[in-house]
GUZAVEX-113266 format. One record per residue: residue in one letter; x, y, z of N, C-alpha, C, O in turn. Coordinates in steps of 0.1 Angstrom, whole numbers, padded with zeros to 4 digits, always signed. Layout:
<atoms>
AXYZXYZXYZXYZ ...
</atoms>
This chain:
<atoms>
M-0415-0205-0299-0420-0193-0306-0415-0194-0321-0404-0196-0324 S-0425-0192-0330-0422-0193-0344-0415-0180-0349-0415-0170-0342 F-0409-0181-0361-0402-0170-0366-0411-0158-0368-0408-0146-0365 A-0423-0160-0374-0433-0149-0376-0437-0143-0363-0438-0130-0362 I-0440-0151-0353-0444-0146-0340-0433-0138-0334-0436-0127-0328 A-0421-0142-0336-0409-0135-0330-0408-0121-0336-0405-0112-0329 I-0410-0120-0349-0409-0107-0356-0420-0098-0351-0418-0086-0348 F-0432-0103-0350-0444-0095-0346-0441-0091-0331-0444-0079-0328 S-0437-0100-0323-0434-0097-0309-0424-0086-0307-0425-0077-0299 L-0413-0087-0315-0402-0077-0314-0407-0063-0318-0404-0054-0311 V-0415-0062-0328-0420-0049-0332-0430-0044-0321-0428-0032-0318 I-0439-0052-0316-0448-0047-0306-0440-0043-0293-0444-0033-0287 I-0431-0051-0289-0423-0048-0277-0416-0035-0278-0415-0027-0269 L-0409-0033-0290-0402-0020-0292-0411-0008-0291-0408+0002-0286 I-0424-0010-0297-0433+0001-0296-0437+0004-0282-0438+0015-0277 V-0440-0007-0274-0444-0005-0260-0433+0000-0252-0435+0009-0243 L-0421-0004-0254-0409+0001-0247-0408+0016-0249-0405+0023-0240 A-0409+0020-0262-0408+0034-0265-0418+0042-0258-0415+0053-0252 G-0431+0038-0258-0441+0045-0251-0439+0045-0236-0441+0056-0230 L-0436+0034-0230-0434+0033-0216-0422+0042-0211-0423+0049-0201 T-0411+0042-0219-0400+0050-0215-0402+0065-0216-0399+0072-0207 E-0408+0069-0227-0410+0083-0230-0422+0089-0222-0421+0100-0218 Y-0432+0081-0220-0445+0087-0215-0447+0084-0200-0456+0090-0194 R-0439+0075-0195-0441+0072-0181-0428+0073-0173-0427+0080-0163 F-0418+0065-0177-0405+0064-0170-0398+0077-0169-0395+0082-0158 V-0395+0083-0181-0388+0096-0181-0395+0107-0174-0389+0115-0166 P-0408+0109-0177-0416+0119-0170-0415+0117-0154-0415+0127-0147 A-0416+0105-0150-0415+0102-0135-0401+0107-0130-0401+0112-0119 L-0391+0104-0138-0378+0109-0133-0376+0124-0133-0369+0129-0125 E-0383+0130-0142-0383+0145-0143-0389+0151-0130-0384+0160-0124 V-0401+0145-0126-0407+0149-0114-0398+0147-0101-0397+0155-0093 L-0392+0135-0101-0383+0132-0090-0372+0142-0089-0368+0146-0078 S-0366+0145-0101-0354+0154-0101-0358+0168-0096-0350+0174-0089 E-0371+0172-0099-0375+0185-0094-0378+0184-0079-0374+0194-0072 R-0383+0174-0074-0386+0172-0060-0373+0171-0052-0372+0177-0041 W-0363+0165-0058-0350+0164-0051-0341+0176-0053-0330+0176-0049 K-0346+0186-0061-0339+0198-0063-0326+0196-0070-0316+0203-0067 L-0326+0187-0080-0313+0185-0088-0312+0196-0099-0322+0200-0105 S-0300+0201-0101-0298+0211-0111-0300+0204-0125-0299+0192-0126 P-0303+0212-0135-0305+0206-0149-0294+0197-0153-0296+0187-0159 S-0281+0202-0151-0270+0195-0156-0269+0181-0149-0266+0171-0155 V-0271+0181-0136-0270+0168-0128-0281+0159-0132-0279+0147-0134 A-0293+0165-0133-0305+0157-0136-0303+0151-0150-0306+0139-0153 G-0298+0159-0160-0296+0154-0173-0286+0143-0174-0287+0134-0182 A-0275+0145-0166-0264+0135-0166-0267+0122-0158-0260+0112-0160 T-0277+0122-0150-0280+0110-0142-0294+0105-0145-0295+0095-0152 L-0304+0111-0139-0318+0106-0141-0323+0105-0155-0328+0095-0160 M-0321+0116-0162-0325+0117-0176-0318+0107-0185-0323+0101-0194 A-0305+0107-0183-0296+0097-0191-0301+0083-0188-0301+0075-0197 M-0304+0080-0175-0308+0067-0171-0322+0064-0178-0324+0053-0182 G-0330+0074-0178-0343+0072-0184-0343+0068-0199-0349+0059-0204 S-0335+0076-0207-0334+0074-0221-0326+0061-0225-0328+0055-0235 S-0318+0057-0215-0309+0045-0218-0315+0032-0211-0308+0022-0211 A-0326+0033-0204-0332+0022-0196-0333+0009-0204-0329-0001-0199 P-0338+0009-0216-0339-0003-0224-0326-0010-0226-0324-0022-0224 E-0316-0002-0231-0303-0007-0234-0296-0013-0221-0290-0023-0221 L-0298-0006-0210-0292-0010-0197-0299-0023-0193-0292-0032-0188 A-0312-0024-0194-0319-0036-0191-0315-0048-0199-0313-0059-0194 I-0313-0046-0212-0308-0057-0221-0295-0061-0217-0292-0073-0217 A-0286-0052-0213-0272-0055-0209-0273-0064-0196-0265-0074-0195 F-0281-0060-0186-0282-0068-0174-0288-0082-0177-0283-0092-0173 I-0299-0083-0184-0306-0095-0187-0298-0105-0195-0297-0117-0192 S-0291-0100-0205-0283-0108-0213-0271-0115-0205-0266-0126-0209 L-0266-0108-0195-0256-0113-0187-0260-0124-0178-0253-0134-0175 F-0273-0123-0173-0277-0133-0162-0287-0143-0168-0289-0153-0161 S-0292-0142-0180-0301-0152-0185-0293-0163-0192-0284-0160-0199 G-0298-0175-0191-0291-0186-0198-0277-0188-0194-0269-0193-0202 G-0273-0185-0182-0259-0187-0177-0250-0178-0185-0238-0181-0185 G-0255-0167-0190-0246-0157-0196-0242-0161-0210-0232-0156-0216 E-0250-0171-0216-0247-0177-0229-0247-0166-0240-0239-0167-0250 H-0256-0156-0238-0257-0145-0248-0253-0132-0243-0260-0122-0245 S-0243-0131-0235-0239-0119-0228-0235-0108-0238-0235-0096-0235 E-0231-0113-0250-0226-0103-0260-0238-0095-0266-0235-0084-0272 L-0250-0099-0263-0261-0091-0269-0262-0077-0262-0265-0067-0269 G-0259-0076-0249-0260-0063-0243-0249-0054-0248-0252-0042-0251 L-0237-0059-0250-0226-0051-0255-0230-0047-0269-0227-0035-0273 A-0235-0056-0277-0238-0053-0291-0249-0042-0292-0248-0033-0301 T-0259-0043-0284-0270-0034-0284-0265-0020-0281-0269-0010-0287 I-0256-0018-0271-0251-0005-0267-0241+0000-0277-0242+0012-0280 V-0233-0008-0283-0224-0004-0293-0232+0001-0305-0229+0011-0311 G-0242-0007-0310-0250-0003-0321-0258+0009-0318-0260+0017-0327 S-0263+0010-0306-0271+0022-0302-0262+0035-0303-0267+0045-0307 A-0250+0033-0299-0241+0045-0299-0238+0050-0313-0238+0062-0316 L-0237+0040-0322-0235+0044-0336-0248+0050-0342-0247+0060-0350 F-0259+0045-0338-0272+0050-0343-0274+0064-0338-0278+0073-0345 N-0271+0067-0325-0272+0080-0319-0263+0090-0326-0267+0101-0330 L-0251+0086-0329-0241+0096-0335-0244+0099-0349-0243+0110-0354 L-0248+0089-0357-0250+0091-0371-0264+0094-0375-0267+0103-0383 V-0274+0086-0369-0288+0088-0373-0294+0100-0366-0300+0108-0373 I-0292+0101-0353-0299+0112-0346-0293+0125-0350-0300+0135-0352 V-0280+0126-0351-0274+0138-0356-0278+0141-0370-0281+0153-0374 G-0279+0131-0378-0283+0133-0392-0298+0137-0393-0301+0147-0401 V-0307+0131-0386-0321+0135-0386-0323+0149-0381-0331+0157-0386 S-0315+0153-0371-0315+0167-0366-0311+0177-0376-0317+0187-0377 G-0301+0173-0385-0297+0182-0396-0308+0183-0406-0309+0193-0413 L-0316+0172-0408-0327+0173-0418-0338+0181-0413-0345+0188-0421 A-0340+0181-0400-0351+0189-0394-0349+0204-0396-0358+0211-0399 A-0337+0208-0393-0333+0222-0394-0318+0224-0393-0312+0217-0386 S-0313+0233-0401-0299+0236-0401-0296+0243-0387-0303+0252-0383 A-0284+0239-0381-0281+0244-0368-0266+0248-0368-0258+0240-0373 S-0262+0259-0362-0249+0263-0360-0243+0255-0349-0249+0252-0339 I-0230+0251-0350-0223+0243-0340-0212+0251-0334-0203+0255-0342 R-0212+0253-0321-0202+0260-0314-0191+0250-0310-0194+0240-0304 A-0179+0253-0315-0168+0243-0312-0166+0240-0298-0163+0229-0294 K-0167+0250-0289-0164+0248-0275-0174+0238-0269-0170+0230-0261 V-0187+0240-0272-0197+0231-0266-0195+0217-0272-0196+0207-0264 F-0193+0216-0285-0192+0203-0291-0180+0195-0286-0180+0183-0284 L-0169+0202-0286-0156+0196-0282-0157+0190-0268-0151+0180-0265 R-0164+0197-0259-0165+0192-0245-0171+0179-0245-0166+0169-0239 D-0183+0177-0252-0190+0165-0252-0183+0154-0260-0183+0142-0256 A-0176+0158-0271-0169+0149-0279-0157+0143-0272-0154+0132-0273 F-0150+0152-0264-0139+0147-0256-0143+0137-0246-0136+0126-0244 I-0154+0139-0239-0159+0129-0229-0163+0116-0236-0160+0106-0231 Y-0169+0117-0248-0173+0105-0255-0161+0098-0260-0160+0085-0259 A-0151+0105-0265-0138+0099-0269-0132+0091-0258-0126+0080-0260 F-0132+0097-0246-0126+0090-0234-0134+0077-0232-0128+0067-0229 A-0147+0078-0233-0156+0066-0230-0152+0055-0241-0151+0043-0237 V-0151+0059-0253-0147+0049-0264-0134+0043-0261-0132+0031-0263 A-0124+0051-0258-0110+0047-0255-0111+0037-0243-0104+0027-0243 A-0119+0040-0233-0120+0031-0221-0126+0018-0225-0121+0007-0220 L-0136+0018-0234-0142+0006-0238-0132-0003-0246-0131-0015-0244 L-0125+0003-0255-0115-0004-0263-0104-0010-0254-0099-0022-0256 W-0100-0003-0243-0090-0008-0234-0096-0020-0226-0089-0030-0225 V-0108-0019-0221-0114-0029-0213-0116-0042-0222-0115-0053-0217 F-0120-0039-0234-0124-0050-0243-0113-0057-0251-0115-0067-0258 S-0101-0051-0249-0089-0055-0258-0086-0070-0257-0082-0076-0267 D-0086-0076-0245-0082-0090-0243-0094-0099-0242-0092-0111-0240 G-0107-0094-0243-0118-0103-0242-0122-0107-0228-0131-0116-0227 V-0115-0102-0218-0118-0105-0204-0121-0093-0197-0113-0083-0197 I-0132-0092-0190-0136-0081-0182-0133-0084-0167-0140-0093-0161 H-0124-0076-0161-0121-0078-0147-0129-0067-0138-0134-0057-0144 L-0130-0070-0125-0137-0061-0117-0132-0047-0117-0139-0037-0117 Y-0119-0046-0116-0113-0032-0116-0116-0025-0129-0117-0012-0129 E-0117-0032-0140-0119-0025-0153-0134-0020-0153-0136-0009-0157 A-0143-0029-0149-0157-0025-0149-0159-0013-0139-0167-0004-0142 S-0152-0014-0128-0153-0003-0118-0148+0010-0123-0154+0021-0120 I-0137+0010-0131-0132+0022-0136-0142+0029-0146-0143+0041-0146 L-0149+0021-0154-0159+0027-0162-0170+0034-0154-0173+0045-0157 V-0175+0027-0144-0186+0034-0136-0181+0046-0128-0187+0056-0128 L-0169+0044-0122-0163+0055-0114-0160+0067-0123-0160+0078-0119 S-0156+0064-0136-0153+0075-0145-0166+0084-0147-0165+0096-0148 Y-0177+0077-0148-0190+0085-0150-0193+0092-0138-0198+0103-0138 L-0191+0086-0126-0194+0093-0114-0185+0105-0112-0189+0116-0108 A-0173+0104-0117-0163+0116-0116-0169+0127-0126-0167+0138-0123 L-0174+0122-0137-0180+0132-0147-0192+0140-0140-0193+0152-0142 V-0200+0133-0133-0212+0139-0126-0207+0149-0116-0212+0160-0114 I-0197+0145-0108-0191+0154-0098-0185+0166-0104-0187+0177-0099 W-0178+0164-0116-0173+0175-0123-0184+0185-0127-0182+0197-0127 M-0195+0179-0132-0206+0188-0136-0212+0195-0125-0217+0207-0126 I-0213+0189-0113-0218+0196-0101-0210+0208-0097-0215+0218-0094 T-0196+0206-0097-0187+0216-0093-0185+0227-0104-0180+0238-0101 N-0189+0223-0116-0187+0233-0127-0200+0235-0134-0201+0234-0147 D-0210+0238-0126-0224+0239-0132-0226+0253-0138-0233+0261-0134 R-0219+0254-0150-0219+0267-0157-0232+0267-0165-0239+0257-0167 K-0236+0279-0170-0248+0281-0177-0248+0273-0190-0259+0267-0193 S-0237+0272-0197-0237+0265-0209-0239+0250-0207-0245+0243-0215 N-0232+0245-0196-0234+0231-0193-0249+0228-0190-0254+0218-0194 A-0255+0236-0182-0269+0234-0178-0278+0234-0190-0287+0226-0191 K-0275+0243-0200-0284+0244-0211-0283+0231-0220-0293+0226-0224 V-0271+0226-0222-0269+0214-0230-0274+0202-0223-0282+0194-0229 A-0271+0200-0210-0275+0188-0203-0290+0188-0200-0296+0178-0198 A-0296+0200-0201-0311+0200-0199-0319+0196-0211-0331+0197-0210 F-0312+0193-0222-0319+0190-0234-0329+0179-0232-0341+0181-0236 E-0325+0168-0227-0335+0157-0225-0346+0161-0216-0358+0157-0219 T-0343+0168-0206-0354+0172-0197-0364+0180-0204-0376+0177-0203 N-0360+0191-0211-0370+0199-0218-0376+0193-0230-0388+0194-0232 A-0368+0185-0238-0374+0179-0250-0384+0168-0246-0395+0168-0251 T-0380+0160-0236-0389+0149-0232-0401+0154-0226-0412+0149-0227 K-0400+0165-0218-0411+0171-0211-0422+0176-0221-0434+0173-0219 E-0418+0182-0232-0427+0187-0242-0434+0175-0248-0447+0175-0250 V-0427+0165-0252-0433+0153-0258-0442+0146-0248-0453+0141-0252 A-0437+0144-0236-0444+0137-0226-0457+0144-0222-0468+0137-0220 N-0457+0157-0220-0469+0164-0217-0480+0162-0227-0492+0161-0224 E-0476+0163-0240-0486+0161-0250-0491+0147-0250-0503+0145-0252 A-0482+0137-0248-0487+0124-0248-0495+0120-0236-0505+0113-0237 L-0492+0125-0225-0499+0122-0212-0514+0126-0213-0522+0120-0208 S-0516+0137-0220-0530+0142-0222-0538+0132-0229-0550+0131-0227 S-0532+0125-0239-0540+0115-0247-0539+0101-0241-0546+0092-0245 W-0529+0099-0232-0527+0086-0226-0534+0084-0213-0533+0074-0206 S-0541+0095-0209-0546+0095-0195-0556+0084-0192-0559+0081-0181 T-0562+0078-0203-0572+0068-0201-0566+0054-0201-0573+0044-0200 L-0553+0053-0202-0546+0040-0203-0545+0033-0190-0543+0020-0190 G-0546+0039-0179-0545+0032-0166-0549+0041-0155-0553+0053-0157 P-0549+0036-0142-0554+0043-0131-0544+0055-0128-0533+0055-0132 Q-0549+0064-0120-0541+0076-0116-0529+0072-0109-0519+0080-0108 V-0528+0060-0102-0516+0056-0095-0505+0054-0104-0493+0054-0100 F-0507+0053-0117-0497+0051-0127-0494+0064-0135-0490+0063-0146 H-0498+0075-0129-0495+0088-0135-0482+0094-0129-0481+0096-0117 P-0472+0097-0138-0459+0101-0133-0460+0114-0125-0451+0117-0116 Q-0470+0123-0128-0470+0135-0120-0476+0133-0106-0472+0140-0097 K-0485+0124-0104-0491+0121-0091-0483+0112-0083-0482+0114-0071 S-0478+0101-0089-0471+0091-0081-0458+0087-0088-0456+0076-0093 P-0448+0096-0088-0436+0094-0096-0427+0082-0091-0422+0075-0099 L-0427+0080-0078-0418+0069-0073-0425+0056-0076-0418+0046-0080 I-0438+0055-0075-0445+0042-0079-0443+0040-0094-0441+0028-0098 V-0445+0050-0102-0443+0049-0116-0429+0044-0119-0427+0036-0128 F-0419+0050-0113-0405+0046-0115-0403+0031-0112-0397+0024-0120 I-0408+0026-0101-0406+0012-0097-0413+0003-0107-0408-0007-0111 I-0426+0006-0110-0434-0002-0119-0427-0002-0133-0426-0012-0140 S-0422+0009-0137-0416+0011-0150-0403+0002-0151-0401-0004-0161 V-0395+0002-0141-0383-0006-0141-0386-0021-0142-0380-0028-0150 I-0396-0025-0135-0400-0039-0136-0406-0042-0150-0403-0053-0156 A-0414-0033-0155-0420-0035-0168-0409-0035-0179-0410-0044-0188 I-0400-0026-0179-0389-0025-0189-0381-0038-0188-0377-0043-0199 A-0377-0042-0176-0369-0055-0175-0377-0067-0181-0371-0075-0188 T-0390-0068-0178-0398-0079-0183-0399-0078-0198-0397-0088-0205 L-0401-0066-0204-0402-0065-0218-0389-0068-0225-0389-0074-0236 C-0378-0064-0219-0365-0066-0225-0361-0081-0225-0354-0086-0234 H-0366-0088-0215-0364-0103-0214-0371-0109-0227-0364-0118-0233 F-0383-0106-0230-0390-0111-0241-0384-0106-0254-0384-0112-0265 L-0379-0094-0254-0372-0088-0265-0360-0096-0269-0358-0099-0281 I-0352-0100-0259-0340-0108-0262-0344-0122-0267-0338-0127-0277 E-0355-0128-0261-0360-0141-0266-0364-0140-0281-0361-0149-0289 S-0371-0129-0284-0375-0127-0298-0364-0126-0308-0363-0131-0319 A-0354-0118-0303-0342-0116-0311-0334-0129-0314-0329-0131-0325 L-0333-0137-0304-0327-0150-0306-0334-0159-0316-0328-0166-0324 V-0347-0159-0315-0355-0167-0324-0353-0162-0339-0352-0170-0348 I-0353-0149-0340-0352-0143-0354-0338-0146-0359-0336-0150-0371 A-0328-0145-0351-0314-0148-0355-0313-0163-0359-0307-0166-0369 H-0319-0172-0351-0319-0186-0355-0326-0188-0368-0322-0196-0376 G-0338-0182-0369-0346-0184-0382-0339-0179-0394-0341-0184-0405 M-0331-0168-0393-0324-0163-0404-0310-0168-0405-0302-0165-0415 N-0306-0177-0396-0293-0184-0396-0282-0173-0396-0272-0174-0403 I-0283-0164-0387-0273-0153-0385-0269-0153-0370-0277-0158-0361 S-0259-0146-0367-0255-0144-0353-0264-0134-0346-0268-0124-0351 P-0268-0138-0333-0277-0129-0326-0270-0115-0324-0277-0105-0322 T-0257-0114-0325-0250-0102-0323-0254-0092-0334-0255-0080-0332 I-0256-0097-0347-0260-0089-0358-0274-0082-0355-0275-0071-0358 V-0283-0090-0350-0296-0085-0347-0295-0074-0336-0302-0064-0337 A-0287-0076-0326-0285-0067-0316-0279-0054-0321-0283-0043-0317 L-0268-0055-0329-0261-0044-0334-0270-0034-0343-0267-0022-0343 T-0280-0040-0349-0288-0032-0358-0302-0030-0354-0306-0019-0351 I-0310-0041-0353-0324-0040-0350-0327-0036-0336-0334-0026-0334 L-0321-0043-0326-0323-0039-0312-0317-0025-0309-0324-0017-0302 A-0306-0022-0314-0299-0009-0312-0307+0002-0318-0310+0012-0311 G-0312+0000-0330-0320+0011-0336-0333+0012-0330-0338+0023-0328 G-0340+0001-0327-0353+0001-0321-0354+0008-0307-0363+0016-0305 T-0344+0005-0299-0343+0012-0286-0339+0026-0286-0341+0033-0276 S-0334+0031-0297-0330+0045-0298-0340+0054-0305-0338+0066-0306 V-0350+0048-0311-0360+0056-0318-0366+0067-0310-0368+0078-0315 P-0370+0065-0297-0376+0076-0289-0366+0088-0288-0371+0100-0290 D-0353+0086-0286-0344+0097-0286-0343+0104-0300-0342+0117-0300 M-0344+0097-0311-0344+0103-0324-0356+0112-0326-0355+0123-0331 L-0368+0107-0322-0380+0115-0324-0380+0128-0315-0384+0139-0320 A-0375+0127-0303-0373+0139-0294-0363+0149-0300-0366+0161-0300 S-0352+0143-0305-0342+0152-0311-0347+0159-0324-0345+0171-0326 Y-0355+0152-0332-0361+0158-0344-0370+0169-0340-0370+0180-0346 S-0379+0167-0330-0388+0177-0326-0382+0189-0321-0386+0200-0324 V-0371+0188-0313-0364+0199-0307-0356+0207-0318-0356+0219-0318 A-0350+0199-0327-0343+0205-0338-0352+0214-0347-0348+0225-0351 R-0364+0210-0349-0373+0217-0357-0377+0231-0350-0381+0240-0357 K-0376+0231-0337-0379+0243-0329-0367+0252-0328-0367+0262-0320 G-0356+0249-0335-0344+0258-0335-0334+0254-0325-0324+0262-0323 E-0334+0243-0319-0324+0239-0309-0316+0227-0314-0314+0217-0307 G-0312+0228-0326-0304+0217-0333-0291+0214-0326-0286+0203-0326 E-0284+0225-0321-0272+0223-0314-0274+0214-0301-0265+0205-0298 M-0285+0216-0294-0288+0207-0283-0290+0193-0287-0285+0184-0280 A-0296+0191-0298-0299+0177-0303-0285+0170-0306-0284+0158-0303 V-0276+0177-0312-0263+0172-0315-0256+0169-0302-0250+0158-0300 A-0256+0178-0292-0249+0176-0279-0255+0164-0272-0248+0157-0265 N-0268+0162-0273-0275+0151-0266-0271+0138-0272-0268+0128-0265 A-0270+0137-0285-0267+0125-0292-0252+0121-0288-0250+0109-0286 V-0243+0130-0288-0229+0127-0284-0228+0124-0269-0222+0114-0265 G-0234+0132-0261-0233+0131-0246-0239+0118-0241-0234+0112-0232 S-0251+0114-0246-0258+0103-0241-0250+0090-0243-0252+0080-0235 N-0242+0090-0253-0234+0078-0256-0224+0075-0245-0221+0063-0242 S-0219+0085-0238-0210+0083-0227-0216+0075-0216-0210+0067-0210 F-0229+0079-0213-0236+0071-0202-0238+0057-0207-0236+0047-0199 D-0242+0055-0219-0244+0041-0224-0232+0032-0223-0233+0021-0218 I-0220+0038-0226-0208+0030-0225-0203+0028-0211-0200+0017-0207 L-0202+0039-0204-0196+0038-0191-0204+0032-0180-0200+0024-0172 V-0217+0035-0180-0227+0029-0171-0234+0017-0176-0236+0007-0170 G-0239+0019-0189-0247+0008-0195-0239-0005-0196-0245-0016-0196 L-0226-0004-0198-0218-0016-0198-0211-0019-0185-0210-0030-0180 G-0205-0008-0179-0197-0010-0167-0205-0015-0155-0201-0024-0148 L-0217-0010-0153-0225-0014-0142-0230-0029-0142-0228-0036-0133 P-0235-0034-0153-0239-0048-0154-0227-0057-0153-0227-0067-0146 W-0216-0053-0159-0203-0061-0157-0199-0062-0143-0195-0072-0138 M-0199-0050-0136-0195-0050-0122-0203-0059-0113-0198-0066-0105 V-0217-0058-0115-0226-0066-0107-0224-0081-0110-0223-0089-0100 A-0222-0084-0123-0221-0098-0126-0208-0104-0121-0208-0115-0116 I-0197-0096-0121-0184-0101-0116-0185-0103-0101-0179-0112-0095 L-0191-0093-0094-0193-0094-0079-0201-0107-0075-0197-0113-0066 L-0211-0110-0083-0220-0121-0080-0213-0135-0083-0215-0145-0076 S-0205-0134-0094-0199-0147-0098-0185-0149-0092-0179-0159-0094 A-0179-0138-0086-0166-0138-0080-0155-0142-0090-0145-0149-0087 G-0157-0138-0103-0147-0140-0113-0149-0131-0125-0160-0125-0126 P-0139-0130-0133-0140-0121-0145-0150-0127-0155-0154-0138-0155 I-0154-0118-0164-0163-0122-0175-0156-0123-0188-0148-0114-0192 H-0158-0133-0195-0152-0135-0208-0163-0131-0219-0174-0136-0219 V-0158-0123-0228-0167-0118-0238-0162-0122-0252-0150-0121-0254 S-0171-0125-0261-0167-0128-0275-0164-0115-0282-0172-0106-0281 Q-0153-0115-0289-0149-0103-0296-0155-0102-0310-0165-0095-0311 G-0150-0108-0320-0156-0108-0333-0161-0095-0338-0153-0085-0339 D-0174-0095-0342-0180-0083-0348-0180-0071-0338-0180-0059-0342 L-0180-0074-0325-0181-0064-0315-0169-0055-0314-0169-0043-0313 W-0157-0062-0316-0145-0054-0316-0144-0045-0328-0140-0033-0326 T-0148-0050-0339-0148-0041-0351-0158-0029-0349-0155-0018-0353 S-0170-0032-0344-0179-0021-0341-0174-0011-0331-0177+0001-0332 A-0167-0016-0321-0162-0007-0311-0152+0002-0317-0151+0014-0314 V-0144-0003-0326-0134+0006-0334-0142+0016-0342-0138+0027-0344 L-0153+0011-0348-0161+0020-0356-0167+0032-0348-0169+0043-0354 L-0169+0030-0335-0174+0041-0327-0164+0052-0327-0168+0064-0328 G-0151+0049-0326-0141+0059-0326-0140+0066-0340-0138+0078-0340 L-0140+0058-0350-0139+0063-0364-0151+0072-0367-0150+0083-0373 S-0163+0068-0363-0175+0076-0365-0174+0090-0358-0179+0100-0363 L-0169+0089-0346-0167+0102-0338-0158+0111-0346-0160+0123-0346 V-0147+0105-0351-0137+0114-0359-0144+0120-0371-0142+0132-0374 V-0152+0112-0378-0158+0117-0390-0169+0128-0387-0169+0139-0393 V-0177+0125-0377-0187+0135-0373-0181+0148-0368-0185+0159-0371 S-0171+0146-0359-0164+0158-0353-0157+0166-0364-0159+0178-0364 G-0150+0159-0373-0143+0166-0383-0152+0174-0392-0149+0186-0396 L-0164+0168-0396-0173+0175-0405-0180+0187-0399-0181+0197-0404 L-0185+0184-0386-0192+0195-0380-0183+0207-0376-0187+0218-0377 L-0171+0204-0371-0162+0214-0368-0157+0222-0380-0154+0234-0379 A-0155+0215-0391-0150+0221-0403-0161+0231-0409-0157+0242-0413 R-0173+0226-0409-0184+0234-0415-0191+0243-0405-0198+0252-0409 R-0189+0240-0392-0195+0248-0381-0210+0248-0382-0217+0257-0376 K-0216+0238-0388-0231+0237-0388-0235+0222-0392-0227+0215-0398 N-0247+0219-0387-0253+0206-0391-0265+0209-0400-0275+0214-0395 D-0264+0205-0413-0274+0208-0422-0278+0196-0431-0274+0185-0428 T-0285+0199-0442-0289+0188-0450-0277+0180-0456-0278+0168-0457 I-0267+0187-0460-0255+0180-0466-0249+0171-0455-0246+0159-0458 S-0247+0176-0443-0241+0168-0433-0250+0156-0429-0246+0145-0427 A-0263+0159-0429-0273+0149-0426-0272+0137-0435-0272+0125-0431 F-0272+0139-0448-0272+0128-0458-0259+0120-0457-0259+0108-0459 L-0248+0127-0454-0235+0120-0452-0235+0111-0440-0231+0100-0440 F-0241+0116-0429-0242+0108-0417-0252+0096-0419-0248+0085-0415 L-0263+0099-0424-0273+0088-0426-0268+0078-0436-0270+0066-0435 G-0262+0083-0447-0256+0073-0456-0245+0065-0450-0244+0053-0453 S-0237+0070-0441-0227+0063-0434-0233+0052-0426-0228+0040-0425 Y-0245+0055-0419-0251+0045-0411-0257+0033-0419-0256+0022-0416 V-0263+0037-0431-0269+0027-0440-0257+0018-0445-0259+0006-0446 A-0246+0024-0448-0234+0016-0453-0229+0007-0442-0226-0005-0445 Y-0229+0012-0429-0225+0003-0418-0234-0009-0417-0229-0020-0415 C-0247-0006-0417-0257-0017-0415-0256-0027-0426-0256-0039-0424 G-0254-0022-0439-0252-0031-0450-0240-0040-0449-0239-0051-0451 W-0229-0033-0444-0216-0040-0442-0218-0051-0431-0213-0062-0433 V-0224-0048-0420-0226-0057-0409-0234-0070-0414-0230-0081-0412 W-0245-0067-0422-0253-0079-0426-0246-0087-0437-0248-0099-0437 L-0239-0080-0446-0233-0087-0457-0221-0095-0452-0217-0105-0458 N-0215-0091-0441-0203-0098-0436-0206-0106-0423-0197-0109-0416 Q-0219-0109-0421-0222-0116-0409-0218-0130-0409-0217-0136-0398 G-0215-0136-0420-0210-0150-0420-0196-0151-0416-0190-0162-0416 
</atoms>
């Protein structure tokens, strides 16, 4: 694959991934959650989080098992970069869309959970070796979070956790009306949600395989580490659908939900998006996984620092507006510039 073809392929794959995830996969999960009578908080914390994070999760799995795990750091880099994108860009774009008041109680709950996820990641990643018990702790921590949400299904929790369900449903319903000619009715999430779910999983995994191949060719052609491509291009590309949904909802006066979603979805990415692939890989290989630290360790630390900056600013000002937005977006641009300039 040539360098030019790799760039073209990466752009096309990201566009197709965004459409498949937003207009087929997530709507199918919404229908399944309704049929299984899941509460909004549980659906938001499980099926909807899985839907919005499907590309990152697929990349994490594929990078671990393809090429003998030679590029396993790509999955970690994509999720770390995606978490930074979510926190700085999605929150920033939401502030540009419309000013929103931030309630400390709601924000602190999600920020505390995310802080725990970041701390757990730093602990697991500290020695560069992932053991089974460490990966299991990440996944079990998220399961404990879901159980906590079930037993404490308060109105405020349901409203915040239902953000992805409501936001994606509005976007998906509009898109489905114009996408109805793209395939047979068997691939319609409202009519055959389970079939759509299965087909979507296979399609997302296949697309992510070629996405990784394209990223490796681009990295080689530019003589940079594949990790840099994953931290910035792959991370940002796979998070664009969430950004568009958050912008749309923020414009309709639900900016606080957009902020809560950006912070809360990162917990799933870290605890499940990394923990589950690691756990499966360790069980299959009967041994621990060695991960390259380098830029990833620095970026993991930046996750914690970015949370401190975002939390401090939003809690001090009690609102997310244009001023906050430019500070957050500027911070992300500075981060990307720093990553690329120091990639050698």
